[in-house]
gemmi code that builds the backbone of each chain (N, CA, C; Angstrom):
import gemmi

chains = {
    "A": [
        ("UNK", (13.650, 0.865, 11.054), (14.429, 0.389, 10.064), (13.624, 0.462, 8.969)),
        ("UNK", (13.991, 1.370, 8.104), (13.220, 1.546, 6.887), (13.981, 1.066, 5.587)),
        ("UNK", (13.301, 0.002, 5.123), (14.086, -0.795, 4.062), (13.709, -0.352, 2.731)),
        ("UNK", (12.784, 0.624, 2.482), (12.470, 1.019, 1.240), (12.307, 2.562, 1.323)),
        ("UNK", (12.894, 3.138, 0.608), (13.233, 4.714, 0.760), (13.043, 5.418, -0.459)),
        ("UNK", (11.992, 6.375, -0.330), (11.838, 7.300, -1.642), (12.375, 8.759, -1.121)),
        ("UNK", (13.306, 9.328, -1.569), (14.187, 10.298, -0.764), (13.523, 11.738, -1.291)),
        ("UNK", (12.862, 11.570, -2.481), (12.038, 12.773, -3.012), (10.619, 12.899, -2.818)),
        ("UNK", (10.279, 13.755, -1.635), (9.077, 13.880, -1.389), (8.049, 14.356, -2.312)),
        ("UNK", (8.545, 14.939, -3.118), (8.135, 15.733, -4.324), (8.617, 15.777, -5.564)),
        ("UNK", (7.837, 15.822, -6.501), (8.546, 16.043, -8.124), (7.549, 16.665, -8.928)),
        ("UNK", (8.080, 17.638, -9.529), (7.083, 18.450, -10.540), (7.613, 18.596, -11.821)),
        ("UNK", (6.861, 18.034, -13.074), (7.284, 18.229, -14.271), (6.422, 18.679, -15.168)),
        ("UNK", (6.795, 19.111, -16.406), (5.778, 19.844, -17.246), (5.074, 18.609, -17.938)),
        ("UNK", (3.878, 18.926, -18.573), (3.176, 17.763, -19.459), (4.008, 17.493, -20.662)),
        ("UNK", (4.001, 16.289, -20.942), (4.854, 15.781, -22.089), (6.170, 15.479, -21.855)),
        ("UNK", (6.745, 15.638, -20.658), (8.069, 15.539, -20.395), (8.039, 14.375, -19.745)),
        ("UNK", (9.292, 13.821, -19.336), (9.642, 12.595, -18.882), (9.533, 12.647, -17.085)),
        ("UNK", (8.908, 12.075, -16.482), (8.973, 11.971, -14.981), (9.635, 10.714, -14.529)),
        ("UNK", (10.749, 10.902, -13.697), (11.728, 9.797, -13.096), (11.455, 9.759, -11.592)),
        ("UNK", (10.604, 8.746, -10.963), (10.555, 8.550, -9.570), (11.776, 7.456, -9.002)),
        ("UNK", (12.349, 7.702, -8.162), (13.197, 6.970, -7.824), (12.854, 6.257, -6.419)),
        ("UNK", (13.777, 4.982, -6.028), (13.313, 4.211, -4.880), (14.682, 3.350, -4.790)),
        ("UNK", (15.099, 3.418, -3.358), (16.257, 2.588, -3.094), (15.821, 1.727, -2.190)),
        ("UNK", (16.398, 0.385, -1.811), (16.132, -0.691, -0.710), (17.393, -1.222, 0.007)),
        ("UNK", (17.251, -1.540, 0.944), (18.359, -2.194, 1.620), (18.448, -3.740, 1.896)),
        ("UNK", (17.269, -4.243, 1.947), (17.376, -5.573, 2.268), (17.412, -6.599, 0.748)),
        ("UNK", (18.562, -7.398, 0.974), (18.951, -8.221, -0.190), (17.957, -9.259, -0.630)),
        ("UNK", (17.252, -9.496, 0.502), (16.135, -10.783, 0.109), (15.019, -10.166, -0.571)),
        ("UNK", (14.853, -9.030, -0.861), (13.514, -8.423, -1.712), (13.892, -8.990, -3.173)),
        ("UNK", (12.997, -9.606, -3.837), (13.145, -9.952, -5.287), (11.850, -9.392, -6.035)),
        ("UNK", (10.921, -8.757, -5.556), (9.750, -8.611, -6.403), (9.640, -6.922, -5.872)),
        ("UNK", (9.347, -6.152, -6.898), (9.290, -4.689, -6.592), (7.852, -4.154, -7.441)),
        ("UNK", (7.104, -3.393, -6.733), (5.932, -2.789, -7.378), (6.009, -1.459, -7.179)),
        ("UNK", (5.201, -0.739, -8.133), (4.746, 0.900, -8.079), (3.370, 0.989, -7.909)),
        ("UNK", (2.963, 1.796, -6.890), (1.446, 2.370, -6.673), (1.156, 3.551, -7.143)),
        ("UNK", (0.100, 3.861, -7.422), (-0.486, 5.303, -7.596), (-1.441, 5.467, -6.629)),
        ("UNK", (-1.429, 6.533, -5.854), (-2.540, 7.038, -5.134), (-2.873, 8.384, -5.324)),
        ("UNK", (-4.401, 8.563, -5.452), (-5.095, 9.577, -5.509), (-5.779, 9.922, -4.147)),
        ("UNK", (-5.733, 11.315, -3.944), (-6.269, 11.776, -2.876), (-7.687, 11.026, -2.425)),
        ("UNK", (-7.747, 10.795, -1.086), (-8.990, 9.938, -0.621), (-9.310, 8.686, -1.483)),
        ("UNK", (-8.424, 8.192, -1.846), (-8.730, 6.731, -2.565), (-7.287, 6.046, -2.002)),
        ("UNK", (-7.485, 4.516, -2.135), (-6.736, 3.668, -1.978), (-5.652, 3.645, -2.920)),
        ("UNK", (-4.157, 2.987, -2.739), (-3.443, 2.971, -3.486), (-3.790, 2.040, -4.781)),
        ("UNK", (-3.452, 2.137, -6.095), (-3.738, 1.259, -7.187), (-2.595, 1.178, -7.977)),
        ("UNK", (-2.660, -0.497, -8.108), (-1.408, -1.254, -8.684), (-0.897, -0.580, -10.085)),
        ("UNK", (0.337, -0.185, -10.238), (0.553, 0.455, -11.593), (1.530, -0.608, -12.239)),
        ("UNK", (2.642, -1.195, -11.807), (3.460, -1.885, -12.822), (4.572, -2.629, -11.422)),
        ("UNK", (5.232, -3.709, -11.862), (5.829, -4.545, -11.074), (6.974, -4.965, -11.679)),
        ("UNK", (8.101, -5.356, -11.106), (9.123, -6.002, -11.742), (9.872, -6.838, -11.095)),
        ("UNK", (10.376, -8.266, -11.438), (10.844, -9.350, -10.805), (12.439, -9.164, -10.734)),
        ("UNK", (13.143, -9.626, -10.049), (14.506, -9.380, -9.654), (15.158, -10.115, -10.895)),
        ("UNK", (14.544, -10.814, -11.637), (15.155, -11.704, -12.716), (15.308, -10.928, -14.002)),
        ("UNK", (14.571, -9.439, -13.822), (14.744, -8.635, -15.079), (15.231, -7.438, -14.496)),
        ("UNK", (15.598, -6.654, -15.520), (15.985, -5.338, -15.065), (15.113, -4.195, -15.785)),
        ("UNK", (14.065, -4.539, -16.492), (13.539, -3.769, -17.188), (11.954, -4.369, -17.407)),
        ("UNK", (10.872, -3.467, -16.936), (9.564, -3.655, -17.549), (8.927, -2.568, -17.918)),
        ("UNK", (8.232, -2.733, -19.182), (7.457, -1.555, -19.641), (5.928, -1.829, -19.856)),
        ("UNK", (5.177, -0.861, -19.749), (3.810, -1.212, -19.676), (3.127, 0.318, -20.297)),
        ("UNK", (2.987, 0.448, -21.677), (2.557, 1.747, -22.038), (3.444, 2.749, -21.856)),
        ("UNK", (3.015, 4.024, -21.099), (4.028, 5.124, -20.880), (4.784, 4.784, -19.517)),
        ("UNK", (4.520, 3.719, -18.941), (5.422, 3.563, -17.623), (6.066, 2.230, -17.921)),
        ("UNK", (7.493, 2.730, -17.302), (8.570, 1.584, -17.616), (9.377, 1.547, -16.151)),
        ("UNK", (9.484, 0.451, -15.410), (10.298, 0.463, -14.589), (11.682, -0.214, -14.690)),
        ("UNK", (12.661, 0.273, -14.020), (14.212, -0.132, -13.991), (14.609, -0.692, -12.634)),
        ("UNK", (15.190, -1.672, -12.792), (15.728, -2.282, -11.519), (17.307, -2.615, -11.627)),
        ("UNK", (17.953, -1.950, -10.832), (19.658, -2.385, -10.543), (19.832, -2.714, -9.417)),
        ("UNK", (19.958, -4.010, -9.751), (20.044, -5.128, -8.232), (21.355, -4.578, -7.588)),
        ("UNK", (22.594, -4.240, -8.053), (23.554, -4.192, -7.525), (23.656, -2.833, -6.880)),
        ("UNK", (22.737, -1.899, -7.302), (22.836, -0.558, -6.312), (21.572, -0.750, -5.645)),
        ("UNK", (20.876, -1.697, -5.629), (19.644, -1.788, -4.731), (18.763, -0.577, -5.238)),
        ("UNK", (18.408, -0.321, -6.142), (17.554, 1.082, -6.752), (16.716, 0.401, -8.058)),
        ("UNK", (15.397, 1.170, -7.742), (14.527, 1.215, -8.866), (14.156, 2.520, -9.350)),
        ("UNK", (13.722, 2.532, -10.259), (13.024, 4.008, -10.873), (11.874, 3.500, -11.712)),
        ("UNK", (10.871, 4.552, -11.585), (9.883, 4.602, -12.472), (9.832, 5.964, -13.285)),
        ("UNK", (9.504, 5.290, -14.927), (9.588, 6.550, -16.044), (8.368, 6.562, -16.235)),
        ("UNK", (7.865, 7.919, -16.387), (6.515, 7.954, -17.129), (6.964, 8.811, -18.167)),
        ("UNK", (6.480, 8.294, -19.447), (6.911, 9.300, -20.776), (5.603, 8.751, -21.735)),
        ("UNK", (4.979, 10.115, -22.303), (5.050, 11.452, -21.847), (4.201, 11.632, -20.545)),
        ("UNK", (4.570, 12.533, -19.478), (3.664, 12.790, -18.297), (2.483, 13.534, -18.905)),
        ("UNK", (1.438, 13.422, -18.247), (0.288, 13.779, -18.370), (-0.502, 14.407, -16.972)),
        ("UNK", (-1.310, 15.398, -16.882), (-1.831, 15.890, -15.647), (-2.713, 15.010, -14.793)),
        ("UNK", (-3.052, 14.004, -15.702), (-3.706, 12.945, -14.681), (-2.763, 11.978, -14.053)),
        ("UNK", (-1.579, 12.305, -14.341), (-0.655, 11.371, -13.634), (-0.536, 12.094, -12.343)),
        ("UNK", (-0.838, 13.063, -11.968), (-0.468, 13.843, -10.831), (-1.101, 13.103, -9.817)),
        ("UNK", (-0.228, 12.393, -8.662), (-0.462, 11.608, -7.724), (0.493, 11.418, -6.721)),
        ("UNK", (0.281, 10.743, -5.789), (1.452, 9.963, -4.825), (1.803, 8.532, -5.514)),
        ("UNK", (2.858, 8.432, -5.781), (3.487, 7.131, -6.041), (4.473, 6.417, -4.891)),
        ("UNK", (3.949, 5.107, -4.751), (4.702, 4.355, -3.565), (5.515, 3.206, -4.192)),
        ("UNK", (6.542, 3.306, -3.907), (7.488, 1.886, -4.167), (7.057, 0.895, -3.113)),
        ("UNK", (7.152, -0.394, -3.456), (6.980, -1.341, -2.601), (7.697, -2.481, -2.803)),
        ("UNK", (8.266, -3.365, -1.849), (9.061, -4.553, -2.259), (8.649, -5.680, -1.308)),
        ("UNK", (8.981, -6.858, -2.000), (8.627, -8.161, -1.151), (9.793, -9.242, -1.434)),
        ("UNK", (9.533, -10.146, -0.899), (10.399, -11.289, -1.377), (9.982, -12.530, -0.898)),
        ("UNK", (10.592, -13.866, -1.294), (10.125, -15.084, -1.096), (10.031, -15.287, 0.361)),
        ("UNK", (10.833, -14.658, 1.320), (10.851, -14.904, 2.764), (9.672, -14.119, 3.315)),
        ("UNK", (9.455, -13.011, 2.601), (8.304, -12.341, 3.368), (7.001, -12.782, 2.985)),
        ("UNK", (6.721, -13.978, 2.383), (5.057, -14.165, 2.094), (4.731, -12.943, 1.107)),
        ("UNK", (3.606, -12.707, 1.185), (2.799, -11.583, 0.643), (2.881, -10.235, 1.251)),
        ("UNK", (3.933, -10.341, 2.140), (3.928, -8.791, 3.059), (4.659, -7.838, 1.987)),
        ("UNK", (4.391, -6.614, 1.731), (4.531, -5.587, 0.999), (5.538, -4.499, 1.986)),
        ("UNK", (6.513, -4.343, 1.812), (7.270, -3.157, 2.367), (6.885, -1.732, 1.475)),
        ("UNK", (6.647, -0.897, 1.852), (6.527, 0.340, 1.252), (7.257, 1.546, 1.516)),
        ("UNK", (7.561, 2.446, 0.442), (8.110, 3.402, 0.757), (7.608, 4.621, 1.349)),
        ("UNK", (7.775, 5.822, 1.490), (7.085, 6.952, 1.905), (6.383, 7.752, 1.042)),
        ("UNK", (6.507, 7.446, -0.275), (5.954, 7.900, -1.365), (6.464, 9.190, -1.986)),
        ("UNK", (6.184, 9.428, -3.191), (6.482, 10.759, -3.796), (5.264, 11.228, -4.623)),
        ("UNK", (4.935, 12.728, -4.108), (4.089, 13.280, -4.919), (4.463, 13.981, -6.207)),
        ("UNK", (3.845, 13.437, -7.141), (4.146, 13.814, -8.500), (3.240, 14.887, -8.963)),
        ("UNK", (3.446, 15.822, -9.267), (2.573, 17.022, -9.906), (3.042, 17.284, -11.470)),
        ("UNK", (2.265, 16.884, -12.455), (2.245, 17.306, -13.697), (1.548, 18.513, -14.240)),
        ("UNK", (2.329, 19.483, -14.582), (1.834, 20.606, -14.941), (1.242, 20.802, -16.616)),
        ("UNK", (0.272, 21.300, -16.544), (-0.224, 21.638, -17.976), (0.660, 22.743, -18.810)),
    ],
    "B": [
        ("UNK", (-18.627, -0.930, -10.018), (-19.067, -2.027, -8.802), (-17.732, -2.070, -7.911)),
        ("UNK", (-17.815, -1.730, -6.820), (-16.393, -1.497, -6.172), (-15.964, -2.694, -5.805)),
        ("UNK", (-14.413, -2.922, -5.965), (-13.926, -4.168, -5.669), (-13.475, -4.497, -4.274)),
        ("UNK", (-13.139, -3.392, -3.474), (-12.669, -3.853, -2.325), (-13.345, -2.309, -1.640)),
        ("UNK", (-14.143, -2.683, -0.517), (-15.061, -1.684, 0.026), (-14.572, -1.277, 1.485)),
        ("UNK", (-14.722, -0.369, 2.103), (-14.364, -0.258, 3.673), (-15.365, 0.850, 4.204)),
        ("UNK", (-16.048, 0.357, 5.469), (-17.006, 1.386, 6.053), (-16.554, 1.411, 7.541)),
        ("UNK", (-16.797, 2.668, 8.071), (-17.110, 3.822, 7.294), (-15.774, 4.613, 6.781)),
        ("UNK", (-16.000, 5.549, 6.047), (-14.919, 6.339, 5.149), (-14.225, 7.200, 6.344)),
        ("UNK", (-14.884, 7.810, 7.126), (-14.268, 8.470, 8.189), (-14.886, 8.184, 9.711)),
        ("UNK", (-14.170, 8.121, 10.503), (-14.695, 7.845, 11.734), (-13.988, 8.732, 13.035)),
        ("UNK", (-14.635, 9.288, 13.652), (-14.139, 10.168, 14.824), (-14.839, 9.962, 16.086)),
        ("UNK", (-13.719, 9.592, 17.188), (-14.155, 8.985, 18.276), (-13.207, 9.613, 19.255)),
        ("UNK", (-13.825, 9.293, 20.614), (-13.059, 9.823, 21.680), (-12.136, 8.494, 22.176)),
        ("UNK", (-10.949, 8.916, 22.821), (-10.066, 8.204, 23.646), (-11.096, 7.266, 24.668)),
        ("UNK", (-10.679, 5.742, 24.521), (-11.162, 5.003, 25.217), (-12.404, 4.157, 24.872)),
        ("UNK", (-12.897, 4.544, 23.654), (-13.853, 3.733, 22.940), (-13.483, 2.668, 22.212)),
        ("UNK", (-14.540, 1.761, 21.817), (-14.110, 0.976, 21.269), (-14.700, 0.810, 19.918)),
        ("UNK", (-14.151, 0.768, 18.599), (-14.847, 1.152, 17.282), (-14.251, -0.374, 16.169)),
        ("UNK", (-15.194, -0.350, 15.465), (-14.829, -1.337, 14.334), (-14.684, -0.893, 12.792)),
        ("UNK", (-13.927, -1.221, 11.999), (-13.994, -0.930, 10.586), (-14.128, -2.162, 9.758)),
        ("UNK", (-14.915, -2.189, 8.838), (-15.414, -3.341, 8.084), (-14.953, -3.303, 6.676)),
        ("UNK", (-14.487, -4.107, 6.286), (-13.926, -4.409, 4.753), (-14.553, -5.710, 4.182)),
        ("UNK", (-14.948, -5.693, 3.039), (-15.240, -6.411, 1.981), (-14.744, -6.350, 0.785)),
        ("UNK", (-14.212, -7.521, -0.009), (-13.918, -7.460, -1.212), (-14.726, -8.617, -2.100)),
        ("UNK", (-15.025, -8.241, -3.606), (-16.018, -8.944, -4.226), (-15.315, -9.298, -5.610)),
        ("UNK", (-13.749, -9.749, -5.283), (-13.190, -10.103, -6.223), (-12.867, -11.453, -6.123)),
        ("UNK", (-13.263, -12.290, -5.088), (-13.110, -13.573, -5.203), (-11.670, -14.114, -4.574)),
        ("UNK", (-10.884, -13.199, -3.890), (-9.661, -13.063, -3.650), (-9.631, -14.170, -2.296)),
        ("UNK", (-8.380, -14.763, -1.961), (-8.297, -15.553, -0.900), (-7.768, -15.034, 0.226)),
        ("UNK", (-6.751, -13.903, 0.037), (-6.156, -13.239, 1.069), (-6.520, -11.734, 1.326)),
        ("UNK", (-6.676, -11.370, 2.453), (-6.992, -9.947, 2.865), (-5.965, -9.390, 3.827)),
        ("UNK", (-5.919, -8.266, 3.844), (-4.620, -7.253, 4.392), (-5.348, -6.323, 5.241)),
        ("UNK", (-4.811, -5.745, 6.334), (-5.076, -4.577, 6.997), (-3.753, -3.751, 6.963)),
        ("UNK", (-3.783, -2.575, 6.412), (-2.574, -1.626, 6.569), (-2.982, -0.429, 7.278)),
        ("UNK", (-2.061, 0.233, 7.984), (-2.029, 1.541, 8.530), (-0.963, 2.518, 7.921)),
        ("UNK", (-1.508, 3.811, 7.626), (-0.878, 4.860, 7.087), (-0.623, 5.795, 8.219)),
        ("UNK", (0.493, 6.162, 8.623), (0.653, 6.927, 9.905), (0.757, 8.480, 9.370)),
        ("UNK", (1.007, 9.384, 10.405), (0.947, 10.688, 9.931), (2.226, 10.985, 9.046)),
        ("UNK", (3.342, 9.985, 9.093), (4.530, 10.397, 8.016), (4.265, 9.472, 6.768)),
        ("UNK", (2.919, 8.975, 6.550), (2.678, 8.595, 5.132), (3.021, 7.225, 4.875)),
        ("UNK", (3.864, 6.546, 5.638), (4.213, 5.020, 5.713), (2.993, 4.348, 5.537)),
        ("UNK", (3.035, 3.247, 4.744), (1.923, 2.224, 4.784), (2.418, 1.102, 5.159)),
        ("UNK", (2.087, 0.730, 6.560), (2.701, -0.477, 7.168), (1.572, -1.568, 7.517)),
        ("UNK", (2.135, -2.846, 7.098), (1.081, -3.951, 7.149), (0.722, -4.197, 8.594)),
        ("UNK", (-0.520, -4.752, 9.104), (-0.970, -4.882, 10.220), (-1.054, -6.498, 10.409)),
        ("UNK", (-2.098, -6.834, 9.642), (-2.725, -8.219, 9.636), (-2.818, -8.840, 8.400)),
        ("UNK", (-2.819, -10.057, 8.047), (-3.182, -10.718, 6.756), (-3.887, -12.096, 7.190)),
        ("UNK", (-4.918, -12.366, 6.396), (-5.850, -13.332, 6.726), (-5.668, -14.192, 5.375)),
        ("UNK", (-5.592, -15.450, 5.130), (-5.752, -16.196, 3.825), (-6.805, -17.409, 4.150)),
        ("UNK", (-7.827, -17.157, 3.743), (-9.192, -18.210, 3.494), (-9.451, -18.152, 5.194)),
        ("UNK", (-9.682, -17.061, 5.668), (-9.941, -16.853, 7.073), (-9.111, -17.177, 8.223)),
        ("UNK", (-7.741, -17.548, 7.745), (-6.750, -17.888, 8.796), (-5.725, -16.801, 8.788)),
        ("UNK", (-5.514, -16.180, 9.922), (-4.188, -15.488, 10.283), (-2.901, -15.846, 9.668)),
        ("UNK", (-2.248, -15.070, 8.901), (-1.018, -15.590, 8.215), (-0.064, -14.472, 8.619)),
        ("UNK", (-0.382, -13.359, 8.897), (0.637, -12.305, 9.317), (0.201, -11.244, 10.368)),
        ("UNK", (0.813, -11.360, 11.436), (0.689, -10.265, 12.521), (1.776, -9.623, 12.998)),
        ("UNK", (1.735, -8.252, 12.468), (2.868, -7.431, 12.728), (2.870, -7.189, 14.352)),
        ("UNK", (3.831, -6.352, 14.761), (3.794, -6.228, 16.122), (2.778, -4.835, 16.294)),
        ("UNK", (1.618, -5.004, 16.563), (0.633, -4.492, 16.981), (0.227, -4.431, 18.121)),
        ("UNK", (-0.462, -3.302, 18.913), (-0.891, -3.700, 20.349), (-2.247, -4.773, 20.288)),
        ("UNK", (-2.474, -5.488, 21.222), (-3.282, -6.369, 21.182), (-4.755, -5.781, 21.446)),
        ("UNK", (-4.824, -4.364, 21.214), (-6.044, -3.770, 21.305), (-6.631, -3.810, 20.077)),
        ("UNK", (-6.225, -4.164, 18.951), (-6.352, -4.427, 17.586), (-6.596, -5.725, 17.482)),
        ("UNK", (-7.730, -6.201, 17.064), (-8.008, -7.523, 16.703), (-9.012, -7.544, 15.411)),
        ("UNK", (-8.291, -8.498, 14.531), (-8.893, -8.817, 13.162), (-9.863, -9.941, 13.385)),
        ("UNK", (-11.127, -9.850, 12.506), (-11.891, -11.000, 12.460), (-12.262, -11.128, 11.146)),
        ("UNK", (-12.307, -12.475, 10.619), (-12.775, -12.837, 9.181), (-13.661, -13.663, 9.351)),
        ("UNK", (-14.885, -13.178, 8.980), (-16.032, -14.374, 9.255), (-16.149, -15.326, 7.843)),
        ("UNK", (-15.510, -14.950, 6.884), (-15.465, -15.399, 5.549), (-14.455, -15.120, 4.797)),
        ("UNK", (-14.109, -15.351, 3.576), (-13.034, -14.937, 3.133), (-13.061, -13.809, 2.156)),
        ("UNK", (-14.461, -13.227, 1.954), (-14.727, -12.090, 1.337), (-14.521, -10.768, 2.552)),
        ("UNK", (-14.808, -10.928, 3.829), (-14.719, -10.064, 4.633), (-13.352, -10.134, 5.785)),
        ("UNK", (-12.999, -8.785, 6.088), (-11.891, -8.847, 7.300), (-12.162, -7.769, 7.804)),
        ("UNK", (-12.620, -7.745, 9.245), (-12.920, -6.472, 9.879), (-12.071, -6.210, 10.841)),
        ("UNK", (-11.740, -5.134, 11.415), (-10.789, -4.801, 12.503), (-11.431, -3.921, 13.469)),
        ("UNK", (-11.047, -4.613, 14.637), (-11.950, -4.205, 15.873), (-10.930, -3.495, 16.907)),
        ("UNK", (-11.105, -2.402, 17.505), (-10.058, -1.385, 18.084), (-10.540, -1.104, 19.472)),
        ("UNK", (-9.992, -1.862, 20.507), (-10.275, -1.720, 21.977), (-9.730, -0.492, 22.495)),
        ("UNK", (-10.422, 0.372, 23.365), (-9.708, 1.191, 24.067), (-8.752, 2.344, 23.331)),
        ("UNK", (-9.418, 2.908, 22.577), (-8.752, 3.846, 21.262), (-7.867, 4.784, 22.185)),
        ("UNK", (-6.783, 5.132, 21.372), (-5.622, 5.939, 21.916), (-5.360, 7.072, 20.893)),
        ("UNK", (-5.008, 8.184, 21.364), (-4.930, 9.219, 20.576), (-3.750, 8.875, 19.313)),
        ("UNK", (-2.675, 8.103, 19.585), (-2.069, 7.395, 18.524), (-2.605, 6.500, 17.596)),
        ("UNK", (-3.711, 6.141, 17.624), (-4.441, 5.283, 16.821), (-4.713, 5.997, 15.578)),
        ("UNK", (-4.807, 7.316, 15.777), (-5.276, 8.061, 14.573), (-4.445, 7.877, 13.229)),
        ("UNK", (-4.959, 7.675, 12.543), (-4.554, 7.361, 10.865), (-5.143, 6.998, 9.907)),
        ("UNK", (-5.018, 6.646, 8.708), (-5.928, 6.102, 7.952), (-5.770, 4.524, 7.679)),
        ("UNK", (-6.654, 3.885, 7.669), (-6.489, 2.170, 7.592), (-6.871, 1.824, 6.275)),
        ("UNK", (-6.168, 0.750, 5.734), (-6.504, 0.469, 4.307), (-6.572, -1.122, 4.569)),
        ("UNK", (-7.835, -1.469, 3.659), (-7.857, -2.939, 3.764), (-7.488, -3.193, 2.120)),
        ("UNK", (-7.029, -4.368, 2.101), (-6.626, -4.850, 0.705), (-6.791, -6.469, 0.696)),
        ("UNK", (-6.799, -6.905, -0.484), (-6.700, -8.224, -0.915), (-5.968, -8.493, -2.254)),
        ("UNK", (-5.450, -9.767, -2.217), (-4.850, -10.487, -3.213), (-5.488, -11.720, -3.330)),
        ("UNK", (-5.220, -12.442, -4.883), (-5.818, -13.452, -5.309), (-5.359, -14.681, -4.393)),
        ("UNK", (-4.122, -14.704, -4.247), (-3.596, -15.935, -3.469), (-2.308, -15.310, -2.532)),
        ("UNK", (-2.276, -15.979, -1.675), (-1.390, -15.781, -0.558), (0.040, -15.166, -0.952)),
        ("UNK", (0.322, -15.835, -2.257), (1.742, -15.758, -2.859), (1.803, -14.618, -3.831)),
        ("UNK", (0.431, -14.023, -3.928), (0.628, -12.881, -5.069), (1.069, -11.606, -4.304)),
        ("UNK", (1.952, -11.019, -5.003), (2.405, -9.707, -4.466), (1.376, -8.493, -4.829)),
        ("UNK", (0.411, -8.686, -5.718), (-0.303, -7.452, -6.428), (-1.711, -7.518, -5.525)),
        ("UNK", (-1.522, -6.463, -4.746), (-2.811, -6.056, -3.742), (-3.686, -5.047, -4.120)),
        ("UNK", (-5.024, -5.340, -4.117), (-5.854, -4.438, -4.444), (-6.390, -3.485, -3.011)),
        ("UNK", (-6.577, -2.393, -3.113), (-6.884, -1.607, -1.864), (-8.099, -1.094, -1.983)),
        ("UNK", (-8.618, -0.850, -0.909), (-9.916, -0.035, -0.516), (-9.599, 1.145, -0.370)),
        ("UNK", (-10.490, 2.005, -0.124), (-10.507, 3.674, -0.273), (-9.826, 4.126, 1.143)),
        ("UNK", (-9.849, 3.369, 1.858), (-9.198, 3.884, 3.077), (-10.337, 4.382, 4.540)),
        ("UNK", (-10.136, 4.279, 5.383), (-10.826, 4.635, 6.530), (-10.110, 5.752, 7.531)),
        ("UNK", (-10.477, 7.171, 7.632), (-9.641, 7.956, 8.285), (-10.231, 7.924, 9.669)),
        ("UNK", (-9.181, 7.515, 10.436), (-9.679, 7.153, 11.984), (-9.297, 8.611, 12.740)),
        ("UNK", (-9.817, 9.244, 13.558), (-9.438, 10.205, 14.514), (-9.911, 10.100, 15.792)),
        ("UNK", (-8.934, 10.228, 16.584), (-9.140, 9.749, 17.942), (-9.022, 11.084, 18.873)),
        ("UNK", (-10.086, 11.701, 19.445), (-9.854, 12.901, 20.165), (-9.756, 12.827, 21.874)),
    ],
}
model = gemmi.Model(1)
for chain_id, residues in chains.items():
    chain = gemmi.Chain(chain_id)
    for i, (resn, *xyz) in enumerate(residues, 1):
        res = gemmi.Residue()
        res.name, res.seqid = resn, gemmi.SeqId(i, " ")
        for name, pos in zip(("N", "CA", "C"), xyz):
            atom = gemmi.Atom()
            atom.name, atom.element = name, gemmi.Element(name[0])
            atom.pos, atom.b_iso = gemmi.Position(*pos), 0.0
            res.add_atom(atom)
        chain.add_residue(res)
    model.add_chain(chain)
structure = gemmi.Structure()
structure.add_model(model)
structure.setup_entities()
């Protein structure tokens, strides 16, 4: 039972353009969502998060949007840079989950110079 | 200065052997985790410890036994290794058990032959 899904295994964009990574979830008890970035041979690093009481959170070039009714969130990166090339994981949790994070399968983002 | 470290980074061993992976965090966090990333790239939680006490124990074979000598260390011991145990194992930590933001180690790639 895959509760968090990232349906695009890969995404390729030009430097300077917008990257949009998508994530869908099925568990309505999830109320906190995170994005992690992972470079090869390294562990995931926390990027940005959003609580279900918000529909948008922004940090520099990164913005996460949450649509609770659609059970969908997205990560926007503007402008995209070659250093952003990595695997991006969406994760979700909820009060009933404790600190347990449920991860999606990741999307490989490639930003071309 | 590494925040969450794991040793070894690579581990190649034969079926039936017993092996351990060590994890240490110098962030002063109270909670530590073990995740498994399988061939499909999903990150799945295995265990979580808070102040040396087990708080999350997902459905994993009892051949896997976590040990937390103190809150800065969480080691993973695996008995009677099987081919299906081949994966990347990530250790992580968070400040408190209710914190969703987790900090990951670089991972240990285990290959069972």
